[in-house]
Structures are given as structure tokens and as C-alpha cells.
N, C-alpha and C positions, 0 to 999 in steps of 0.2 A: 504494500500500500504506500502511495506517495501523494504528497500534496503539492500542486503547482501554484506558485504564488501569483502568477500573472492572471489566471482565470479563477483562482480559488476553487478549483475542482479537486475532488479526491479520486485518484486513479486506482482501479482494481484490475489486476491481471487475472482473467478468468482461468488461465492455465494453472494458476497457483491457488485457486480456491476449491473448496469442497463443493459437491453438488448442492448441498443445502444452502451454502452461502450464495452460490450463483442463483438459486431459486429465489432467495430473499431479495436480491438486487433486481432481478427481472420483474418480479411481481410488484416491487415498489416503484419502479421507474416506468414500466409500460402500463400506463394508466390514463383514463379508465378503460377497462376491458369489457366488451359486451359479454353477456352471460348466455350460454347455450343450456337451456333446460331440456335435456335429451330424453325422449321417450323411445323405448324399444320393446320388443318381445323376444323371448328365447325360442328355441326350436320346438317347444311344446306349447307355446302361446302365453306363457306367464309374462305379465307386464312389469316394466321397470322404468323408473324415472330418476334422473340424477343431474345435478347442475355442473357445468364446466366453464371455467373462465379463460382457458386457453382456447379461444374461439374467435373466428372472424369470417367475413366473406372475402374471397380472393379473386373472383372473376364473375363477370356477368354473361359472357359468351365464350365457353359454356358457363352456366350458372353453378359456381362451385363455392361451397363453404368448407371450412376446416375446423376440426376439433382435436385437441391434444388429450389423449386418454392415458393416464398413468396406470401401471399394473400395481397389484398388491406388493407388499414388501418381499414376499417370497416368490415374486414374479408370476403368480397366477393372474389371469385376466380378471379385471373387475367385470361386474355384470354387463355394463354398457359395452365394453370392448368385446366380451364373449358374444353378446347378442348380435352385434353388428357383424362379427366374424361369421356367425352361423346363418344369419338371415339376409345380410347385406342391405339392411334397411334401417333407417332411424328418422326421427322427427325432431327438429330443433324448435323449441318453444321459447319465445322471447319473454323475459321476466319483467313485469311492471311492479310498481311499488306495492300494489295490493296483494301481490303473490309472494312477497318477501318471506313471510313465516312459513308458507307451504313449501317454498323452495328449500328453505333451511331444514325442514323436516325431511325432505327427500335426500338431503346430503348425509343423513345419518347412515352409517354402514350396516344396514339391515342385511340379513341373509337372503339368498336368491328367492326363497319361497314367500317372502313378504312383499305385498303389493304396496309400494310407496305412494302410488296415486290415491289409493283408498286411505292410507294412513294420514295423508295430508289433507284429505277432504276435498280433493280436486275432481273435476268431471272429465272423464275420458270420452272422446268422440272418435268413432271408428275412422281409420285412415281411408283416404280416397285413392291415393296412388300407391300406398304402402300398407302393410298389415299392422304396423304399430299405430297406436292411437295418438291423437293430438290432444292438447288440453284446452277445454272450452274457455277457461279463465285467462288464457294468454292473449295479449293484444295481437300477436301474430305467430304463425307457425309455418315452418318450412319442412315439407315432406321430402326426404332425400333417399337416394339409392347410393350405396358405396361406389365411389368412382375409382379410388385407389387408396391403399394403406401404405404409409411410409414408416418403416421400423427405424427409429432413430436411437437405437440402443435397446438393451434388454428391458429397461424399465418403462419405456414410453413408446407409444405409436401415435402417428398423426393420421387421422382418417379424413380423407377428402370425400365430400358428398356432392353428388349431382342433384340439384334442386329440381324436383319434378312438379311441385305445386306449392303455392303460397296462399295462406289464409290470413286475412287481415280483418280486425274488428271493423264492423260496418261503419261506425262513427268516426273511424280514424283514417279512412281512405276514400278518395274520389275514384270510383270505378272507371270513369272516362279518361281522366288525365293520368291515373295511377299515382297521383300525389298522395304521400302518406303524411298525416298530420303528426309531427314529432311530439307535440305537447300532449296530444291525446294518447299517444303510445305510452308515455310516462315510464319509459324504460329505466332500469337500474344498470349501473356499471360497477365493476369489481375493482377494488383498490388493493393495496398491499395488506398483509396481515388479515385481520377480520373486517377490514373496511369496505364500505360500499358507498356509491355516490348516486344521487338522483340527477335526472337530466332536465330539470325544470328551469335552470338558468341558461338560457339560450340566446344566441344572436346570429345574425346573418352577415356573411363577408364574401361577396362575390369574387371569383377569380378574375383578375384584370387581364385585358389584352396587352400586348406590347405597347400599342399606341396609347392606351390609357395610362400605363405605368410611366411612359415617357412624358405625357402631359402633366401628371402629378409631380414628377421630378422637376419639370420646368417651372411649375407653379411654386414649388417649395424653394427654388433658388431665386425666384423673381425679386423678392425684397432685397437680397444681398446685391443683386445686379444693379438695382435702382440706387442703392446707397453709394455705390462706386461712382 
């Protein structure tokens, strides 16, 4: 570890850190992260629900989302990883503020024969494109088929899912323009440690064209030019 006086940043060489320390730095700096509340079924149809914060969308064409699924300490697959491996299907449910406690219940490491959806008092809706259910309480759900699995070491795998269908709460989307109302989504983000963030403090910032950027630069320099 070293401290650079110029920028007052602390440097961490990941090659010299333990996996646990790397984990703490990553979850503390890559924030906020969206939460994938993943529902699956196993090979005999038993339901499972579990939240994952190593999640994001990676592509729109094809429509690909990714979740990072960690194995148990003894390298056994967790229920979500096992179920996706066996059925090649999963549904990502977006978590809003009203679902916080239910999501936290589903994070409890119940055995495979426990239905987390029932334990959390959530409503399972039969899948349209996949066999696993989506959650009626979620503001949005993405039904996915496994596109590819990347094994990035024995403890974790990254599952890429091809989105087959998207369900958005009626009041939160315009079916004609496909515009999603971010405030009505009321989604939660994951922070480091046990932290979460709400997404109610929002603002717009359009991306500028080169011409717009140059115009703003010229305007900001104009008073200095006049003073000369």
C-alpha cells in the first residue's frame, strides 16, 4: 500500500492482496450496483429466489445481461448456479424499495427444498418465455435463457443471459415510446458492506455533440478574451 501525495490517493496492488481484500475494495468502489433478484427452478421444478449485486446489462443487440454467481465455500454450486446449469433459464427481477425486506429474506441461505418466494410472501407469476416464475411485486422482470457461462476461477462463474422478454409495471412504462419512468421504478442499488442506496435523487445530463462542447468552451473563455 502506498500513498501518492500529488493526488492523495491510496494505491492497492491487487496482486499483493487476498481475495477478501480485493472483494472489499471492489464492492466499495463500484457503486451503486443494480440488484438482480434471480428466480429459477431446478430440474424437478422447485422454485428458488436469490439476490445478486454482481449484475448489469452488457448489450442491447443481442440483449445480454450478466450475473456473477459465487459457489459455496466448499465449491459446491449455490442453488441459482445449479438451477441455471440444469435448466439454462433464469429471470432477473428488479428490486424496488418496497421489496427490500422480501429480498433480504431471500438472501438467507435456506436449503434447496425451501421455497424462498413463499417464505418472503412474494407472488410468483408463471414465466412466459421460460419455466421459472417472475415476481409480481417487481417493477420489472427480464426472462432470460443462458447464453454463455464464463468460469473465472473455481469459486465464481459469470452467467450471460439472453433476454427473451421484458415485463415492466404498467404505470412505469409508455408502451408506445418504450420510455421507462425511472422514478416510478424506484429501484434500489447495492453499496459496499451492508449498504444500499435509493434512486430517488435524480437529474438529467444530456451527452453533448462536439459542436456543443466547443460552443460551451468558447463561451467559458469569452470573458477572459474580453478582459484582454
